[in-house]
LUMFI-106541 format. One record per residue: residue in three letters; y, x, z of N, C-alpha, C in turn. Coordinates in pm, whole numbers, plus 50000, padded with zeros to 5 digits. Layout:
ALAYXZYXZYXZ;...
***
This chain:
MET770843744817900771473739518029770823736018139;LYS771493737518251770593737918365771083723618417;GLU769973717918457770113705818550770153702518683;GLN771453702918747771123701918954770763683318950;GLU769853679919012769793663619064770943664719198;ILE772293656919153773223652419248773333639919256;GLY772523633519234772543617519293771943604719221;TYR772293594619211771603581219151772413570219197;ILE772093563619037773013552219021772763541719155;SER773713535919184773563524019284773473511419246;LYS774833512519151775203497519089775883499418948;HIS775783493618863776083488718741777023476118710;PHE778743480918639778933467118655779483465718480;SER778743458318419778353458718318779803451218238;LYS780503444718324781723440518257782683452318217;ILE782893457218265783603472118274782923483418261;SER781673486418215781493495818203781663508218313;VAL781113503418397781463512818522779763515218627;ALA779453524518670778553526918744778673533418837;ALA778123527518986778863532319136777103542619084;ILE777813557119153776803569719203776963569919326;GLU776013570219415775563577419541775623593419538;ILE776193598719575776203617519569775843624119697;THR774063628519672773083628319732773263646519739;ALA773903654819708773573668619728774773674219579;GLY775333680919657776533692119547777783684319545;LYS778853686819484780283683019419780063685219300;LEU780953669219305780973667619103782333664519085;SER783023670419031784553670318980784813666918877;VAL786533660918836786603653218718786433665618563;GLY786143666018453785493673618375784183676418346;ASP783813678718483782173680018472781153671418389;THR780013680118307779483663718273778213666118326;ILE777683652518323776923645518380775163641918290;HIS774363640018359772933633618293772813623718348;ILE772623613818275772093600418381770553596718317;LYS769453599518399768333597718331767343586618403;GLY766703580618311765653567818375764833564218327;HIS764423552318334763133548618268763533544918123;THR764763536618117764723531917979766523536217957;THR766833551218045768303555818056768153569318024;ASP769313570117961768943583417887770773591417818;LEU771653590217899772673593217820773373610217906;LYS774423616417851775363625817898776793617917899;GLU777513620117983778983615818040779813629318100;GLU780873631017997782063643518072782613630518148;ILE782873631918295783783623718366785263631718333;ALA785783612118289787213616018284787663612818434;SER787303607118487788173600918598787043591818678;MET787333594218783786543592318914787043583319041;GLN786693571719076787383564619201786373564919324;ILE786823564819445786413563719559787253551219613;GLU786403539719656786853527619714788433528519637;HIS788573524919527789623527519418790503526419365;GLU790263543919450791383553519465790873561419346;THR791713567819326791053577519177791413593619280;VAL789773600119229790023609319310789603621319192;GLU789563635919248789483646919152788333652219168;SER787523650119289786303659619303785153649719428;ALA784303648619451783123638819521782153648519589;LYS782013649019715780903654619753779593647919838;LYS778593653719856777713651019928778053634119992;GLY777663627920016777783613920146778793605420066;ASP779603611419951780443602419879779943591419759;SER780563574619751779753567519697780963567019563;ILE780643568419451781823571519354781443558319242;GLY782793555019189782673550219040783413556718917;ILE782403556218814782913564218655782763555718531;GLN783553555318471783323550118384782363553618258;VAL781163548718221780073547218109780153544317941;SER779333548917921779813543217774778323534917713;ASP777333530717846776243528417805775803519517971;ARG774563513317869774423507218077773153518518103;THR773743517118294772803521718353771883513918429;ARG771223518418499770643510318587769963514218744;ARG769833509318826769963511718978768793519418926;LYS769093529519053767873539319103767783555018970;ASP768413551318897768853561918766769153573918845;LYS768583584218785768443596618852770343602118784;VAL771043612218920772303613318818771963631918815;PHE772143639318731772223654918729773243660218678;LYS773953672718736775113676318639774443690118564;LEU775033689718493774983703518404775833715618446;SER775413725418400775713739718448775803745018329;
***
């Protein structure tokens, strides 16, 4: 599978298992699969839902800051790749 870097983790909220992602390139939609990779992080997630400023949205583009539910801990500056 081809991976395209689309952003990075800016914050992780461990109590609610949510990662805040800054989109730096491309577009991300509900249903897409992402790969979060960092020094000690390596997980793949399918995006079931995403939010911008506590509002549920279907897609996000470059410049957006989104929150998504994740199954494991992520860390600041982890890279986010979209799988295609």
